[in-house]
N, C-alpha and C positions, 0 to 999 in steps of 0.2 A: 669342878674347879679346873682352871687352866694349868697345864703342867709347865714347869720351868725346865728348859733344856740348856745344857752347857756344850758349846761348840767351839772349835778352833776359831780364833778371831779373824776377821776379814780386814784387809787394808782399806776397804771401802767403808768400813763402819763410820757412821757420822758422829759417834760419841766416844770413840776410843781415846783420842787425844784429850778430850774433856775429862774423862774418868781418870786418866793418869795425872792430870793437873789437879784434880780434886784430891786424889790420894796424897800427893806431894805437898799440897798447901803451900806454905811459905818457902819450902825448899825449891820450888819451881823458879823463884826469882833468880837465884844464883845460876841455875842451869840455863835459863833463857837469857840471863844478863840484863834483866829489866823488871820493873814492877808494872809495866804497861800491860793490862790484861789482854788486850787484843793481840799484841805481839807474842805474849806467852801462849795464847791459844793457837795462833798460826804455827809457832815453833813446835808445839807438842803434836799438832795435827800432822806436820811434816815428818816428825820422828816416828809417829805411829805408822805412816804409810811406807817409810823407808825400811830397809833391812839392816841387820847387823848393828843394832844399838839396843841399849837397855830398855828402851821404851817403845820398841817395835812390836807390831802385831804378831810377828813371828813367835813371840814367847808369851802370848796372851790367849786367854779363853774368855768368851762372852757368855753371860747368862741371858737367855732370851725367852720371852713369852709372846706367843702370837706375832712372831717376827720383829718384836721390839726388844732392843737391848736394855736390860735392867741393871747390869753390873758387869765388872770385868776383874780378872785376876791375872797378874803377870808372875810367872814362876819359872825357875830354872835351877840347875845345879849351881852351887856357889862358885865352883871353878869356872863355869861358863860365864856367870855374871861378872866375875873379876876380869875375864878376858875381854869382856865387852866395854870395859871402862875407857880404854883409849879410843876405839872406834866411835864410842858415844861422844867423847869430847871433840874428836875430829869432825863429826857430823854437826855438832853444835857450833863449832867455829865456822864451818862452811855456811851455816844458816845465818849466824849472827855476826860474823867477822869481828872487827875490833870493838864493837859495842859490848861483846861478851867479856873481853879482856878488861876494858875500861870499867865496867860495872864491878867486876870481881876485884880489881885493884882498889876501888873505892869502898868495897864491902868485903875486905880481906878476911874477916873473921868467919863470915858465911862460907867463903870459898875454902878456907882452911878446914872448916868442919866437914865440908863435903868430900874433899880429896883425901882426908885422913880417916874417913868413916870405915870401920870394920864391922860390917853388918852380920856376917855369918862365918861359920867354920867350913873348911873344905869338904867335910864329910856330910854336909847337910844339903837338903833340897830347900831352896830359899823362896819365900813368897815376897817378891819385890814390891809390888803395889797391889792394892785391893780397894775398890771403890764401887759403891752402888748409887744409883740415881735416887734423889729424895722420894720420888713417887713409888719406889719399890720397897721402901723400908717396911719392916713388919712381915714380909713375905718369906723370910729365911734365905734370901739370896746370898748374903755374905757367908752363911753357914754352908750352903751347898757349894759355893765356889771354893772355900777352904777345903772341904772334904774331897772335892774333885782334884785339887792340887795335891793333896795327900795321896790319892790313888795314883796320880802320875809319878809321884816320888817313889812309891813302892814298885811300880812297873819298871822304873829305871834303876832299881836296885838300891834305893836309899832307905835307911832305917830311921832317919830323923828329918823332920822339917823344921824350919825356923822362920822368924819374921821379926821386924822391929816395929815398935809403936811409940808414939809420943806419950810422955808421962801424963799429960793433961787429958788424953783421950780415954776417959774412964769407961765409956760405953764399949769401945773396942776392946779394951783390956778385959772387961767382964765377959765379952763374947769369946775371946781367945782362951780365957781360963776355963770357961764352960766346955770348950772343945778339947780341953786337955793340955793346953800350952802352959808352961811354967816359966817364970822369970829366971833367967840364967845369967844375966849381966846387966850392967848399966853403961850407957854411953853418955858421957858428959863432955860436950864440946862448947866452945864459946857461944855458939848460936843454936845448939841442938841439945835436947835432953830427952833421951829415949830409953826404953827398956828393950833388951834383947830377950826374946822368948823362943822356946823350942819344945818339941814334942817327940817322944819316942813312938814310932809308927808300928814297928814289928819287934 
């Protein structure tokens, strides 16, 4: 059986931006300032290749088998994630200009939900995005990526990891609970309904 390896993500990865987009689903609209899928794809590909933003390859790891990327996880200390908020918006504005502002004025509830979102506590190592390609389902890729992120958390001195999940994503919730994550809070925003989940690592 072919072994899955988890490596530091490459800016040249052909699916990094796509996987971020898959993980975010409808939240990607507000970030890219459009519902046009081709523009969203281009925007997230550019974010992936750039540095110093929440969706950069700098903070991601890829699960690979025979040189093919099967999935990706983006993880960081919560304090770092929070510091990346302004550089991420600056980069998005650079990429999308006034189209970003126009979209978010028209869809202010989505924008409000995004900017007021408190995903994690400062003493946690946060899993920002996690996605696997459809063809990799059933191989345990998501489990391995989460366990790898937890190892990174412990190496960096954190005793807790956290993530958020959409309430309707029952399969993901089941996976996280199986891996030891517990619901520790609800996030109810005008256009977002999430569970906050965390796990004690040590």
